[in-house]
N, C-alpha and C positions, 0 to 999 in steps of 0.2 A: 176189960174193954173188948167190944165186939167190933170186928172189922169187916167189912164186906169183902167177898171174893173178888168182886168188881174192881176193887182198888189195886189189887196186885198188877194186872196187866195194864190199867190206866197209869199205874206209878211207872211201870218199865217203859211206857210209850212215852211219858214225859221224859223220864230220864235218857231214854235214846235220843229225843228230840234234842234236847240240852246237849247231849254228846255230840250229835252233828254239827249244832251251833257252835260248840267250842272250837270242834275241828275245823269248820270252815273260817272261823276267825284266825285259827293260827296258821292255816294255809294262804290267808290273804297276804299279799306281798306288802313289806312296810314301807311305810312313807319316806321317800326321798327327800330331804330337807337341804337347802343349801343356805349356810348364814354367813353373812360379814356385816362390816360397819362401814359407814360413810363419815368422812370427817367434818363435813357440813351439812345443815339441815337443806332440805328440799324446799322449794318456794310454792309449787304446785304441780299439777298434772297435765295443764293443758298447752300442747306442743307449741300453738301458737304465739303463747305469751312466754316462752321460757328463753333463757340465754345461758343459765348457767349449768355447769358441768353435772353437779350432782341430781339436778330434776332432769337432766337429759338422759342420764344413766338409767333412771327410772321409766321413762316414757319410752326410752329406746325399746322396751322389752315389753310393753303393753300395746304399741303400736307398730304399724309397718309402714316403710316408704317403697316407693315403686321399684328401687333398687339397692342394692346393699354392697358390700365388700366381702370378697372371699374371705373367710376366716383365716385361713392360713397362708394365702399366697403373699409373697414378698418379691418385688415390689406390688404394692397393693392393685388388686383387680377388681373391678365393678362387675357385678353379675345380677341378674333379674332377681326380684322378690317378690311383689305382687305383680309385676310385668311378666308376661309369658316370654318374652324374648327381649334382645338389646332392641333400643329405639329404633326406627326407621328415620334416619337424620337426612335432611337435604344438601345438597353439594355446597350451598353457601352457609350452612350452619345456622339457618335461621328457623328452621322447621323441625320439630322433633314430634314424630307418632308413636304412641305407647299402646300397645295391646295388653290386655289385662288377664290374668288368670280367671276363669270362672269358677264359681263355687267357693268363693272365699267368704266367710261369714264374721261378722262382729261377734263379740261376747254378748250374751244376754243381758239385758235390761229393760227396766220398765218403760223405757222410750218407745220401745218397740212394741209395747203392746201384746206381749205372748207370741210375737212371730220371729220367725229366723229371719234376719237381716243380712242379705248378701251385699257386699261392696261391690259397687258399679262404676263406672267412668263419671258419672255427675258427681260421686262423693270426692274425687280428687278435683274436680273443677271447684267443688264447694270449698275444700280444705285449702288450696291455693289463694281463693278468693278472701278468706278468712283472713289471710297474714297482710291483705292490704286493707282490710277495714280499721278505719281509724281508731274506731271504739276499743279495739283488742290491743292497742299500743305494742303491736308485736316487734320486739327486738330483730326480727328476722327480714323486716321490711325494705330496711335498706339494702341489704345483699340483693333481695329480689326484684327491686327496683331496676337495679343495674342491669338486669336481664332484658328489659325493655318488653315485657309482654305486651302484645299490641292490644291497646284499649282500657289496659288495666289503670293506668295513670289518670286517664279522665274518669273512670269509675271512682277511683279515688278522690278527686278532687269534687266531684259532685256530691260524693257523701260528706266531705269536709263543709259542703255550702250547707246541705240539706238535713245532716245529721242523722241519715239513714243509709246505710250502703245496700245498694240493689242487687241482692244475689241473683235475682231471676233474670237480670239483663244479660244476653249472650254478648259476647266480645270475639273479636277475631282472634285474639292471641290466645285463647284458652278454653276450648270447646269438646264436649262429648260428642264424638262421631256417631258412636251408636252405643250400646250398653256397655261394652267391654273395650272401647277405643277412646283415648284422649288426645287431643292434638294441642301442641303448643307452638305458637308462632310469635318470632322475636323480631324487633325493630332493628335489630343491629346483628352482625356476625358473633355469635357466641360459641366457640369451639368447645368450652367446658362447660355447657348448661347442663349436661348431665350430671354433675356432681351437685347441684340444687335437687335432685331427685333422689338423694342417697342417705339422708339422716332423717331415722324415724324418730328421733328425739324432740325434732323441730319441724319436719316435714310429714310426720305420722298422719297417716288419711283418717278423718274424721266423719261422723254420720250426722247430717243436719239436725236430724229430729232429736238427737241427745244434746246437741248445743242449744237448740232452742226450749228443750225441756228444763233445763237446769240453768239458762241464763247466766247470770252474774257468780252462780255457784260452779261453773263449769271447772274451774281449777281442781275440785273436789271430786268430780265424778269421770274419770277416765274410761271412755270405752272405745276398744281398739280392736284389731283383728290379730294382734300379735299373739305370742305363746303364753302370756301370762295375764291375769287380772289381779287388780285390787281386791284383798279380802280385809286389810284391817289397818287405819291409820290413827296413829297417834302423833300428832304433829311434832316435829323436830325431835322424835324420840324412837318412835318404832313402826315400821312399815312391812306388812304381810301381804305378799302375793301367792296366787295359787294358779294352778294350770289351768289355762282356757279350755274348756271341752269344746269348742266350737272351733278350734285351731285346726287347719287344713292338715292334709298328709305332707310331712316335710321329713326329708332324711338328710342325715349328715353327708356333705360332699364337700369336697375342699382339695385344693392344690397347692400342697406343702411344697415348700423349696427343698432341692436336692441336698443342700449343704446344712440344713437344719434337722438335727437328729430327734429334737423334741417335737418337732411339727411332723415328721415321718413316723414317729412313735404313737402321737395323737391320731394321726390319721389312720394308721393301721388300725389301731383298737376301735376307732368310732365309726368308721366309714360304712355307710348303710343304716345306720341305727335310726329310727324313728325320733322326731324331736317334737317337743321336748323332752329330756330324759328323767327330770326331775319334776316332783310334784308341788313342792313349795319354796319360796324364796323369803327368808327373813332377814330385813334390813335395819340395823341399829343405826342411830345417828349418836356418835361419840365424838365430840370434839376434840378431847385432851388426848394426846399421843400416849401417855401412859396406862390409863384404863384400856383405851383400845388395844394396845400390845398385850396387856396383862389377860384380856379377854381370849385373843388368839392363842397364848400359853396355856389356858385353862381349859382349850378344846371347846370354848364357847361359840368362837367362829372358825369356818373352815377356810376362809382366804383372808391374808393380811395383803389388802392391795395399797402398794405404794408405802412399804415399810418406813415409819417416821424417822427421820435423821437421828433424833435424840437415841435409838436404839441401833443404829448402824453397827457401832464397834462391839456391842454385846452380840447379835444377830449374825452379822456377815463381816468380821474382823478380816483386813485385806481383801474385801470383796469376795470371801469365800465363806459359805455356811458354816456356822460354829459347829464343832463336832457333836455337842449336846443335843442340837437340832438335827443333826444328821442321824443320830441314834433312835431319835423318834421318827424317823422317816419323812420328815419335813422336807418339801421340795423348794428350790429357788429357782425365780427367772428374773433377770436383770438384764435391761435393756434401755437405751436412748430413747426420751420421751419426744413425741412431736409436740412441743411445747416451747413458750419462752414465758418467762418471769418480768415483770416491770414494774416501775413506780411510774404513775402519769402526774402531771401537772396540769391543773384546770387552767385552760387558756384564756378563759373568761374572768378568772379571779385576778383581783386589783394587785395581790402581791408578786404571785409567781406567773401570771399570764401576760400575753401582749407579745408583739412581734416587732417592737423596737430594740435597737443593738443593747440596750442596757438590761431589757427582760430576758432577752436571749442569753446575755451574758451570765445573769443570775442561773438561769437553767442549767447552763453549761458548767458553771463553777460547783453547783451543786453536785452534778453528774461526775465531775472530775473527781470532787473530794470523797466520793462514796467507794471506799475500797471492795470492790466485787468480788475480788479474789480472796478476802477475807470472810465474806459472806459463805462463798463455796466451801473455804476451809473450816470455818467454825460451826455456825447453824445446820449448813447443809451436809456437814461430815464428808466434804468431796463427793457427794452424790449430786455433781451438777457440773458443767463447763460455763464458764465467762462467756457472755451473749456479746458478739459484735454488731447486732442489730437484731430485728424482729422475725427475719426468716429463720423458720424452724429446721432443726435436723429431719431426716428421713423424707425430706419434699424434694422435688425435681430442682426447686430454686436455692436450695442451700448450697453453699460453698463454704467448706471448711477452712479455707485458706483467706477468706476474707479478714480484713482488720480495720478498724474504725476507731474514732474517740471514745465509742461506747464501752469499749473494752479497755480503757486505760485509766489507771487510778494516779493521780498527779494533784498532790495537795499544794505543792508550790504554785503552779499555773492556775490553780482555783483561786488561791488567795490573790495571785496577780490581777485576775480578772475582777476581782471583787473590789480590789482598791482602785482599779482603773476606772470603774464605774461608780465609785464614790459609794459603796456598801460600806462603809467604815464605822467604826465605834464613836459616835458623835458626842454621846453623854458621860463619856468615861465608866460605864458599868461593866465592860469587859464583853459586851456583846454588839455585833454590827447593826446598824441602823438602815433603814431606807434612804436613798438620797435627800428625800425631804426631810429627814430627821425622826420621823417616826420608826418605832421598833419594827426589825425583820424579825417575823416570828413564822415558822413552818407549823401549820397544822395538818398533822398526819394522821389520816384514820388508819384503824388498826382492829384487830380481833383479839378479845382476850383469853387466848389459848397460850399454852407453853412454847410451841413451834414460833407463833407470831412474837411474843414476846422475846424471843432470842434475835429475831430480825431487828426488832426494834432497836435492841441495845448496841447493834451494828451502825443502825442510822445515827442514834444519838452519839456515839462516840465519834464518828466521822463529821458530824455537823458541829459537835463542840469542839472539835479541833480546829475548824476555821472560823469559831466566833458566831455561829448562827443558832437561834434557840430552835428547839422542836418540842411541840407540846402535841401528845398522842391523844386521839379522840376515839374511845373506845365503842364498840357497838358489836351487834350481831350480824353475820355474814348478809343474810336476805335485807337487812335494813340499810347496810353500807353499799350493798349493788344497787339498792333503788336509789338511793342518795346519789352514787357515783352517775346513775343513768341521768337525773335530773340537774347535774350540774352543781351539786350541792357540797362538794367535798374539794378540799385545795389539793390534796395528795393523797393517795392511796397505791399501795402494791398488791398486787394479784397476779395470777397466772392465766395464760389463754393455751388451749389446746388445739391442735391443728383439726380442720374440717375439710381437708382436701391434700392428696399427694402432691398436687401442684406447688403448693407453697406460697403462691403470690396472694391468696386470699386475706392472709394476715395484715396487707396493706391497707385494709380498711380501716384499721386504727387511725388513720390518718385522713381518711376521706370524710369530706364535709358533710355529705349526706349520710353519714353513718353516726353522726352525733346522736346521743341517747341511746345507742345500740354498742357496736364496737369500740367506737370512736369516744372513750371515756374523757380524754384530753379536750375534746371539743376543738380541735386542731382543724383551722379553715386557710387554707391557701390554693388560690386558683391554678398555679403551676403544678403542684401536687395532683389536683383533682383532675386535670387535663392528662398527666401521665398515667394516672390510676385508671382513668377509662380507656386510654389506648392499650395498656396491659390486657385488660379484660377483654378486648376485640379481637387482639391478636392471636394467632395459633401458636405454638412453642416454636421457637426460633432463637437464634444469637441475638437478634435485633430487639427482642421481646425481653430476654435476658439482661440486655444493657439497659432498657428502660426500669426494670425492677431494681437494678443498681443506682440508677438515678432517683429513684423514688426514696430507697433506704438512705441516700446522701442527704436527701432534705430533710427526712426524720431526725437523722443525727445533727445536721446543722443549725435547725431549729429548736432542738431538745425539748419537744413537749412529751418525751417518755425518756425515762432512763432504762434502757434495756438492760437487763441484769445477768441471767442465766439461761440455760436448757437444762432442765433436770434428766437425772438418770433414775427410772423407777424399777425397784426391786419388789417382787411379788413373792410371797409365800402361801403354800397351800399344804394342807394336812394330806396324810399319804391316801386317806379314801377319797379325794378328790380327783375325779379323772377329767381329761379333756381342756382343760384350761390352758390358754395359750393369749398373752396380751397381744391385741390387735391395736396398732398405732391409732386407728380413727373409731373403728366400729365398737359400739358400745352395748350392742345387745348380744352379750356374750351368755348370758343366763341358759340359753336354749342348748348350748353345746355342752354344758357340764353335766356329768354324772357323778352320783355318790354311791359307793360301794358301802353299802349298808352293814356288811359283814365286818368290816374295819371300822366304822364310824362308832363314835361312842352312843351308848342308848340313850334316849331321853328320860 
């Protein structure tokens, strides 16, 4: 075989180029991937249309709010995010003027037709107007309506009449003063309005052209200015996010409390680092606790957020990390959650609803007959405390010394109430009937997962003991949530996370204008509404605290809810995860996390 002399230099050149290519690939930094699982499916990615925790975790990391909470500071401290500084607030707490940071860009999207799209003040105006657009059916509208943004209510009413919301109509209460300045003017004194500017999960700023491009499909097309953007979505299964290349220069800065060794350590390790520190986030939806736990043990996930109660005795016996997990370098964080779990009674339902003494007695009897301490001890494995009402721990309104009927288990009193109002067994079948002789049956909505089944057993056991039938109506989380908002469920149990360090915001569960949003019980009481409005207008004071207590007493007395517990959360992370600290409110934690690729398992 004859080979040209020219072949050898060419071959050498090719080999040299290949060698350089291999060398370049080998020196490229390995991809940092953060992986974890959520226990319930997302409903979508449009902030204006969301209320559920799981979707809000996802949107919080794709969108930005004007303000945020310091990652490490305790008590919680608000700090600027999209805003250049804290707002200029008028002396009467009715005008809030916010200056935006220039040079903040949305992630790239075809809706922008190939140009870089800067976030400006008009985007803030549009975002908050969207929440008032009746077409969007925003669960956040009830809370924002309370803020009395001047002119917004009239704009919403006009849209209700015409069927079209006029986004171009300027109103006094929400204006872009210039390219980077937005001003809110309120019809009432609102000392805590700043808190309505802090949640990127539901107040994340959007671009008008994106919403108009995708129309009814906007829940599938999130485009924000946050550190991550959606890359892959298999509904209710797997969601992948990647670093947003347009994300601004953002650096780790926090104020750790002096008495927290963990926060001090994280701050020392992360301070000054450019954010985000990871390249990709992979989120799995695993509803059942066992496969979620096994996936974490098998190094498939980096974070076990909220350790399932079923594995508490295995993972943290006596609330200490098990020796086998310690040997693996797994880290534990355990802290009370700013939350409350509860069961609601649909006040419009003919069986459990109503405000007459007999209906109030029925709900009170059911609440008294439910052994909350048993739920805390068994299904929750002592990872909760008995609730005395809706006010959550870690908030300024919470008083650990409060006691009410909500925290009482008294089966004898429950049966006496039922007998007094003629909820008795009239046909001799062993089950109580309504006063008119019709069967008394509770239809209790639930989810078909192991943790819910354990809770169901407690409900059935306690209702059986007083002669009340319970029928469980199974469904998926998003469907049950939709049905609850529309008043289609008789009863359902769920949890509510805090959105403010103030704590009084949870009282929206009883506010009549929050029906279809936070008020799943559809509770309507003028006296309560008046107290609720006063609370929101008043600055922090002993007088305001007294009104909060009055509102709680009304909820306890009428019993539209059975407030059950405040949970204690335990998060576990593998040793290659750096920077993770649970924040009681903020859900935009992905950007603060780093992955030590030398320790992490290789893909």
